[in-house]
Structures are given as structure tokens and as C-alpha cells.
C-alpha positions as a Markdown table, in Angstrom:
| # | Residue | x | y | z |
|---|---|---|---|---|
| 1 | Met | 8.4 | 13.9 | 8.2 |
| 2 | Gln | 5.6 | 12.3 | 7.1 |
| 3 | Lys | 4.0 | 9.6 | 9.0 |
| 4 | Ile | 2.6 | 6.1 | 7.9 |
| 5 | Gly | 0.6 | 3.3 | 10.2 |
| 6 | Leu | 1.1 | -0.1 | 10.7 |
| 7 | Leu | -1.1 | -2.8 | 11.5 |
| 8 | Ala | 1.1 | -5.5 | 12.5 |
| 9 | Gly | -0.2 | -9.5 | 12.7 |
| 10 | Val | 2.7 | -11.9 | 12.5 |
| 11 | Gly | 5.3 | -12.8 | 9.8 |
| 12 | Arg | 8.2 | -10.9 | 8.3 |
| 13 | Leu | 5.8 | -8.9 | 6.6 |
| 14 | Pro | 5.7 | -5.9 | 9.1 |
| 15 | Val | 9.3 | -5.9 | 9.6 |
| 16 | Asp | 10.4 | -5.8 | 5.9 |
| 17 | Phe | 7.5 | -3.1 | 5.0 |
| 18 | Ala | 9.0 | -0.9 | 8.2 |
| 19 | Phe | 12.3 | -0.7 | 6.6 |
| 20 | Cys | 11.6 | -0.2 | 3.5 |
| 21 | Ala | 9.3 | 2.7 | 4.6 |
| 22 | Arg | 11.9 | 3.9 | 7.1 |
| 23 | Asn | 14.8 | 3.8 | 4.1 |
| 24 | Leu | 12.5 | 5.6 | 2.3 |
| 25 | Gly | 12.3 | 8.6 | 5.0 |
| 26 | Leu | 8.7 | 7.6 | 6.3 |
| 27 | Ala | 8.0 | 7.6 | 10.3 |
| 28 | Val | 6.3 | 4.4 | 10.7 |
| 29 | Val | 3.6 | 4.4 | 13.8 |
| 30 | Ala | 3.5 | 0.5 | 14.2 |
| 31 | Ile | 0.9 | -1.1 | 16.6 |
| 32 | Ala | 1.2 | -4.7 | 17.1 |
| 33 | Val | -2.1 | -6.6 | 17.4 |
| 34 | Leu | -0.9 | -9.6 | 18.5 |
| 35 | Pro | 1.8 | -10.7 | 21.0 |
| 36 | Thr | 3.7 | -12.9 | 18.5 |
| 37 | Val | 4.6 | -10.7 | 16.2 |
| 38 | Glu | 8.6 | -10.8 | 15.2 |
| 39 | Asn | 10.8 | -9.6 | 17.8 |
| 40 | Asp | 12.5 | -6.4 | 15.7 |
| 41 | Leu | 9.9 | -4.7 | 14.6 |
| 42 | Ala | 9.9 | -2.9 | 17.5 |
| 43 | Glu | 13.5 | -1.5 | 16.1 |
| 44 | Ala | 12.2 | -1.1 | 12.8 |
| 45 | Ala | 9.3 | 1.2 | 13.5 |
| 46 | Ser | 9.7 | 5.0 | 14.3 |
| 47 | Val | 7.2 | 4.2 | 17.2 |
| 48 | Tyr | 6.3 | 1.0 | 18.0 |
| 49 | Tyr | 2.8 | -0.3 | 20.4 |
| 50 | Gln | 0.9 | -3.3 | 21.7 |
| 51 | Ile | -2.7 | -3.0 | 21.2 |
| 52 | Gly | -4.7 | -6.6 | 21.2 |
| 53 | Val | -6.6 | -7.0 | 17.7 |
| 54 | Gly | -9.5 | -6.7 | 19.0 |
| 55 | Gln | -9.2 | -3.2 | 21.0 |
| 56 | Leu | -10.4 | -1.1 | 18.0 |
| 57 | Gln | -11.4 | 2.1 | 19.5 |
| 58 | Leu | -7.4 | 2.0 | 21.5 |
| 59 | Leu | -6.3 | 1.4 | 17.6 |
| 60 | Val | -8.3 | 4.6 | 16.6 |
| 61 | Asp | -7.8 | 6.5 | 19.5 |
| 62 | Thr | -3.5 | 6.1 | 18.9 |
| 63 | Leu | -3.5 | 6.5 | 15.4 |
| 64 | Arg | -5.4 | 9.7 | 15.8 |
| 65 | Lys | -3.2 | 10.9 | 18.6 |
| 66 | Glu | -0.2 | 9.9 | 16.8 |
| 67 | Glu | -1.4 | 12.0 | 13.9 |
| 68 | Val | -1.6 | 8.9 | 11.3 |
| 69 | Ser | -3.4 | 9.8 | 8.2 |
| 70 | Gln | -2.7 | 6.4 | 6.6 |
| 71 | Val | -2.2 | 3.3 | 7.1 |
| 72 | Thr | -0.8 | -0.5 | 6.0 |
| 73 | Met | -2.1 | -3.7 | 7.6 |
| 74 | Leu | 0.4 | -6.6 | 7.2 |
| 75 | Gly | 1.1 | -9.8 | 8.7 |
| 76 | Lys | -1.0 | -12.9 | 9.6 |
| 77 | Val | -3.8 | -12.4 | 11.7 |
| 78 | Thr | -6.3 | -15.7 | 11.7 |
| 79 | Lys | -9.8 | -14.8 | 11.5 |
| 80 | Glu | -9.9 | -18.4 | 14.3 |
| 81 | Leu | -8.8 | -15.8 | 16.7 |
| 82 | Leu | -12.2 | -13.9 | 16.9 |
| 83 | Phe | -14.4 | -17.4 | 17.1 |
| 84 | Ser | -12.3 | -19.3 | 19.7 |
| 85 | Gly | -12.6 | -16.5 | 22.6 |
| 86 | Ala | -8.5 | -16.0 | 22.5 |
| 87 | Val | -8.6 | -12.3 | 21.6 |
| 88 | Glu | -11.1 | -9.5 | 24.4 |
| 89 | Leu | -13.0 | -7.3 | 21.6 |
| 90 | Asp | -13.8 | -4.3 | 23.1 |
| 91 | Gly | -17.1 | -2.6 | 22.7 |
| 92 | Arg | -16.5 | -1.1 | 19.2 |
| 93 | Phe | -15.5 | -3.8 | 17.7 |
| 94 | Gln | -18.3 | -6.4 | 19.0 |
| 95 | Arg | -21.0 | -3.7 | 17.8 |
| 96 | Leu | -19.1 | -3.5 | 14.2 |
| 97 | Leu | -19.3 | -7.4 | 14.4 |
| 98 | Thr | -22.3 | -7.9 | 14.8 |
| 99 | Ser | -23.4 | -5.3 | 12.1 |
| 100 | Leu | -22.2 | -7.7 | 9.4 |
| 101 | Pro | -24.6 | -9.8 | 7.4 |
| 102 | Asp | -21.5 | -12.9 | 7.8 |
| 103 | Gln | -18.3 | -13.3 | 8.9 |
| 104 | Lys | -16.6 | -13.8 | 6.0 |
| 105 | Asp | -13.2 | -12.3 | 5.8 |
| 106 | Asp | -13.1 | -9.7 | 3.4 |
| 107 | Thr | -16.7 | -8.6 | 4.9 |
| 108 | Ile | -15.0 | -8.6 | 8.4 |
| 109 | Leu | -11.9 | -6.3 | 6.7 |
| 110 | Leu | -13.5 | -3.7 | 4.6 |
| 111 | Ala | -15.9 | -2.5 | 7.3 |
| 112 | Leu | -12.5 | -2.4 | 9.1 |
| 113 | Val | -11.6 | 0.0 | 6.3 |
| 114 | Lys | -14.4 | 1.3 | 6.6 |
| 115 | Glu | -14.2 | 2.3 | 10.4 |
| 116 | Leu | -10.9 | 3.2 | 9.8 |
| 117 | Ala | -12.0 | 5.8 | 7.0 |
| 118 | Gln | -14.6 | 6.8 | 9.5 |
| 119 | Glu | -11.8 | 8.3 | 11.7 |
| 120 | Gly | -10.0 | 10.1 | 8.8 |
| 121 | Ile | -7.8 | 7.4 | 8.6 |
| 122 | Gln | -7.3 | 5.8 | 4.9 |
| 123 | Val | -5.9 | 2.0 | 4.8 |
| 124 | Ala | -3.2 | 1.9 | 1.7 |
| 125 | Asp | -2.5 | -0.9 | -0.7 |
| 126 | Gln | 0.2 | -3.3 | 1.0 |
| 127 | Thr | 1.9 | -3.7 | -1.9 |
| 128 | Ala | 2.7 | -0.3 | -2.5 |
| 129 | Leu | 6.0 | -0.1 | -1.2 |
| 130 | Leu | 6.6 | -4.1 | -1.5 |
| 131 | Lys | 7.2 | -4.6 | -5.5 |
| 132 | Met | 10.1 | -6.1 | -5.1 |
| 133 | Leu | 8.4 | -9.4 | -3.3 |
| 134 | Leu | 5.8 | -9.6 | -5.9 |
| 135 | Pro | 7.9 | -12.6 | -8.3 |
| 136 | Gln | 7.5 | -12.9 | -11.7 |
| 137 | Pro | 6.8 | -16.0 | -13.9 |
| 138 | Gly | 9.2 | -18.3 | -14.1 |
| 139 | Val | 11.1 | -21.3 | -12.4 |
| 140 | Leu | 13.1 | -20.4 | -8.6 |
| 141 | Ser | 14.5 | -23.3 | -7.3 |
| 142 | Lys | 17.2 | -25.2 | -9.0 |
| 143 | Arg | 14.5 | -28.3 | -9.9 |
| 144 | Gln | 12.7 | -28.1 | -12.1 |
| 145 | Pro | 9.2 | -29.4 | -12.4 |
| 146 | Thr | 8.0 | -32.4 | -13.1 |
| 147 | Glu | 5.0 | -33.0 | -15.9 |
| 148 | Ser | 3.3 | -34.6 | -13.4 |
| 149 | Glu | 3.9 | -31.5 | -10.9 |
| 150 | Leu | 3.2 | -29.1 | -13.9 |
| 151 | Ala | -0.4 | -30.5 | -14.3 |
| 152 | Asp | -1.4 | -30.1 | -10.6 |
| 153 | Met | -0.2 | -26.7 | -10.5 |
| 154 | Glu | -2.0 | -25.4 | -13.1 |
| 155 | Phe | -5.5 | -27.6 | -11.7 |
| 156 | Gly | -4.3 | -26.5 | -8.0 |
| 157 | Leu | -4.3 | -22.2 | -9.2 |
| 158 | Ser | -7.7 | -22.7 | -10.8 |
| 159 | Met | -9.0 | -24.0 | -7.4 |
| 160 | Ala | -7.5 | -21.7 | -5.4 |
| 161 | Arg | -8.9 | -18.9 | -7.8 |
| 162 | Glu | -12.5 | -20.9 | -7.3 |
| 163 | Ile | -12.3 | -20.4 | -3.6 |
| 164 | Gly | -10.6 | -17.5 | -3.8 |
| 165 | Ala | -13.8 | -16.2 | -5.8 |
| 166 | Leu | -15.8 | -17.3 | -2.5 |
| 167 | Asp | -13.7 | -16.1 | 0.0 |
| 168 | Ile | -13.0 | -18.8 | 1.8 |
| 169 | Gly | -9.3 | -18.9 | 1.3 |
| 170 | Gln | -6.0 | -18.5 | -1.4 |
| 171 | Thr | -4.4 | -22.1 | -1.0 |
| 172 | Val | -5.0 | -25.8 | -2.1 |
| 173 | Val | -3.0 | -28.8 | -1.8 |
| 174 | Val | -3.5 | -31.3 | -4.9 |
| 175 | Lys | -2.0 | -34.8 | -6.2 |
| 176 | Asp | -2.4 | -36.3 | -9.6 |
| 177 | Arg | -5.2 | -33.6 | -10.4 |
| 178 | Ala | -7.1 | -34.0 | -7.5 |
| 179 | Val | -7.9 | -31.6 | -4.1 |
| 180 | Met | -6.1 | -32.7 | -1.0 |
| 181 | Ala | -6.9 | -30.0 | 1.2 |
| 182 | Val | -8.8 | -26.5 | 0.8 |
| 183 | Glu | -7.7 | -23.2 | 3.1 |
| 184 | Ala | -10.0 | -22.1 | 5.5 |
| 185 | Ile | -9.7 | -20.9 | 8.7 |
| 186 | Glu | -7.5 | -22.7 | 9.7 |
| 187 | Gly | -4.6 | -20.9 | 7.6 |
| 188 | Thr | -1.9 | -22.2 | 5.2 |
| 189 | Asp | 0.8 | -23.8 | 7.1 |
| 190 | Ala | -2.3 | -26.0 | 8.6 |
| 191 | Cys | -4.0 | -26.8 | 5.3 |
| 192 | Ile | -0.5 | -28.1 | 3.6 |
| 193 | Arg | -0.2 | -30.1 | 6.6 |
| 194 | Arg | -3.7 | -31.6 | 6.7 |
| 195 | Gly | -3.5 | -32.1 | 2.9 |
| 196 | Gly | 0.2 | -33.9 | 3.1 |
| 197 | Val | -1.6 | -36.6 | 5.5 |
| 198 | Leu | -4.2 | -37.1 | 2.7 |
| 199 | Ala | -1.7 | -37.1 | -0.2 |
| 200 | Gly | -0.4 | -40.0 | 1.5 |
| 201 | Gly | 3.1 | -38.0 | 2.8 |
| 202 | Ala | 4.2 | -37.5 | -0.3 |
| 203 | Gly | 4.0 | -35.8 | -4.1 |
| 204 | Ala | 1.5 | -33.0 | -3.2 |
| 205 | Val | 1.4 | -30.0 | -5.0 |
| 206 | Val | 0.8 | -26.6 | -3.4 |
| 207 | Ala | -0.8 | -23.7 | -4.6 |
| 208 | Lys | -1.6 | -20.1 | -3.9 |
| 209 | Ala | -3.2 | -17.6 | -5.9 |
| 210 | Ala | -4.9 | -14.6 | -4.9 |
| 211 | Lys | -8.8 | -13.6 | -4.7 |
| 212 | Pro | -10.4 | -12.6 | -8.1 |
| 213 | Gln | -11.7 | -10.0 | -6.5 |
| 214 | Gln | -8.5 | -9.8 | -4.0 |
| 215 | Asp | -8.7 | -6.4 | -2.7 |
| 216 | Gln | -4.1 | -5.0 | -2.7 |
| 217 | Arg | -5.2 | -3.2 | 0.8 |
| 218 | Phe | -5.9 | -6.5 | 2.4 |
| 219 | Asp | -4.8 | -10.2 | 2.9 |
| 220 | Met | -2.8 | -10.2 | 0.0 |
| 221 | Pro | -1.6 | -14.1 | -0.4 |
| 222 | Gly | 2.1 | -14.8 | 1.0 |
| 223 | Ala | 4.7 | -17.5 | 0.9 |
| 224 | Gly | 7.6 | -17.6 | 3.2 |
| 225 | Pro | 10.2 | -19.9 | 5.1 |
| 226 | Ala | 7.5 | -21.1 | 7.0 |
| 227 | Thr | 5.5 | -22.5 | 3.7 |
| 228 | Ile | 8.5 | -24.4 | 3.0 |
| 229 | Arg | 9.1 | -25.8 | 6.6 |
| 230 | Ser | 5.1 | -26.8 | 6.1 |
| 231 | Met | 5.6 | -28.4 | 2.9 |
| 232 | Ile | 8.8 | -30.2 | 3.9 |
| 233 | Glu | 6.4 | -31.8 | 7.4 |
| 234 | Ala | 3.7 | -32.9 | 4.7 |
| 235 | Gly | 5.9 | -34.7 | 2.1 |
| 236 | Ala | 4.6 | -32.0 | -0.6 |
| 237 | Ser | 7.1 | -31.7 | -3.7 |
| 238 | Ala | 6.2 | -28.5 | -5.5 |
| 239 | Leu | 5.0 | -25.2 | -4.7 |
| 240 | Val | 3.1 | -22.6 | -7.3 |
| 241 | Leu | 2.5 | -18.7 | -7.0 |
| 242 | Glu | 0.6 | -16.4 | -8.9 |
| 243 | Ala | 2.4 | -14.6 | -10.7 |
| 244 | Gly | 2.7 | -10.3 | -9.4 |
| 245 | Lys | -0.2 | -11.1 | -7.4 |
| 246 | Thr | 1.8 | -13.0 | -4.3 |
| 247 | Leu | 4.2 | -11.9 | -2.0 |
| 248 | Leu | 7.7 | -14.2 | -1.1 |
| 249 | Val | 8.8 | -13.3 | 1.5 |
| 250 | Asp | 12.7 | -13.4 | 2.9 |
| 251 | Arg | 13.1 | -15.5 | -1.1 |
| 252 | Ala | 16.6 | -16.5 | -0.7 |
| 253 | Glu | 16.1 | -18.3 | 2.6 |
| 254 | Ala | 13.0 | -19.9 | 1.3 |
| 255 | Ile | 14.4 | -20.9 | -2.3 |
| 256 | Ala | 17.5 | -22.5 | -0.3 |
| 257 | Leu | 15.2 | -24.1 | 1.6 |
| 258 | Ala | 13.5 | -25.8 | -1.1 |
| 259 | Asp | 16.6 | -26.7 | -2.9 |
| 260 | Ala | 17.8 | -28.2 | 0.2 |
| 261 | His | 14.7 | -30.5 | 0.5 |
| 262 | Asn | 14.6 | -31.1 | -3.7 |
| 263 | Ile | 11.0 | -28.6 | -3.6 |
| 264 | Ala | 10.3 | -26.8 | -7.0 |
| 265 | Ile | 9.1 | -23.8 | -6.7 |
| 266 | Val | 7.0 | -22.5 | -10.2 |
| 267 | Val | 5.9 | -19.0 | -10.6 |
| 268 | Lys | 3.0 | -18.6 | -13.4 |
């Protein structure tokens, strides 16, 4: 049976991927790089390991032991962990980081891809088995967006692409064509909550877009029920996603939650 490796962070994407891959007859060797992965990831995988995100040599050794030549990286692993000292970095990971010209997301992830390639392990397109999670243009919610929200969505997507081009983040919160918050190292949910406060607790629009130079092997933008819950907490009224380039996880649950709180979801 053909094997595929899965380097799994937080969220449902790794679980969805593992179940999908197994349904296609692939053996999934899952490595949870954080202790907070979904509980059912072990059930979804054919083989399951827990190896800290900073233990690069052990991760490589495990993939080679399992004779894995292709991996997919899915799930949230915030760069904040590297700076906070929350994870232990082995010597190989430390050497990799000190060799880099900067600590941008793409710089670190491309270096990791190169490191794995040197070991004969190729990193696959994140969306290869998850095309069904890339929504096409349209209004997904029961409520249609207002004219003001539509204007904010266009503005927000343009701003999200701009920060993406700088490899800062993929999400912005806007209101009345003004940027309330820009996603950086804190991640999407914290950005949404901060933007909601600055928007006065009501009427903010959340926009999420892919980077213009998006490498589909890693860091694809995504949204799901957790995004909607953060929006509810922030008092945000609408969400816009870039069509064909943003993953929508647990779509039915996310849309139902949005409908229950009168939040508009648009894909453009």
C-alpha cells in the first residue's frame, strides 16, 4: 500500500486529509507536531506518532523508518511558538534557523521543505486531496451582504493580498474601508478579536486571501467554525474568502453557526 506522511498541527484539516487519503487506499503516517491536535487524528491515521515541532532530526528519522517519500503539512502551527520558547528545538532545527536571512513564514517553511527534500522526502500540495474544501464564488450564508459590507469585502481582500505579498499574514479586519487589524504572528483568531474591539464591537468585516506568491505546499489560508466563533466574539458581521484559494473546513457547521448569528459569508 502506498504511504503518505502527514505533519499535523492544530485543527480539523489534518483529520479530514487523513480520512480522505485512507478512503483512497493510502496508508497515512501521521506525526502530530503539537500536543493539541484533534483527538481523532490517531484514529484517522494508519500509523500515529507524537513528535515535537522542534525535533527535526527525530521527525526525519521517523519518516525514513516508515519509508515515507512524500508528506503533506496541514494544521495550524503558529510561529509564536518558536519565539516564546514554548517548544524545544533540537540541534538540527537550531542550525536551520540560524542559517536563514530572516524569520518570515515562507523563509522558514521553504527551508524546511528543502531540508526534507535532502532526505528524499518531498512535500506535496496541501490541496491535492482537499479540493472539495476550496469554495467557489457565491454567498454561502442565508443572509446576503449589505452594500456597505460588499464594499468592505472588496477593500479587505485587496488589503489581505497586500499583506500576503509581504509575507505578514493572510487576514485583515476592516470597517468602513478602514483597516482595523492586520494578522501577524498572533494568528487569525486573535486578529479578529483585536479588530472587533477596535471596530467598536460591531460591523467589522473579516477578509482572508491567499498570498499572491502562495506556495500550495504549505500555509494555505483557511477558515472554519473557529473563525466564526471568533467573529461572534468580536461582533463582526461578515466574512469574505478568496475563491478557489481558501480552504473552508467543516463547511456545514461553519455556515450553520454563521446563520445562527446573522453573519454573512461570501466567496469572491
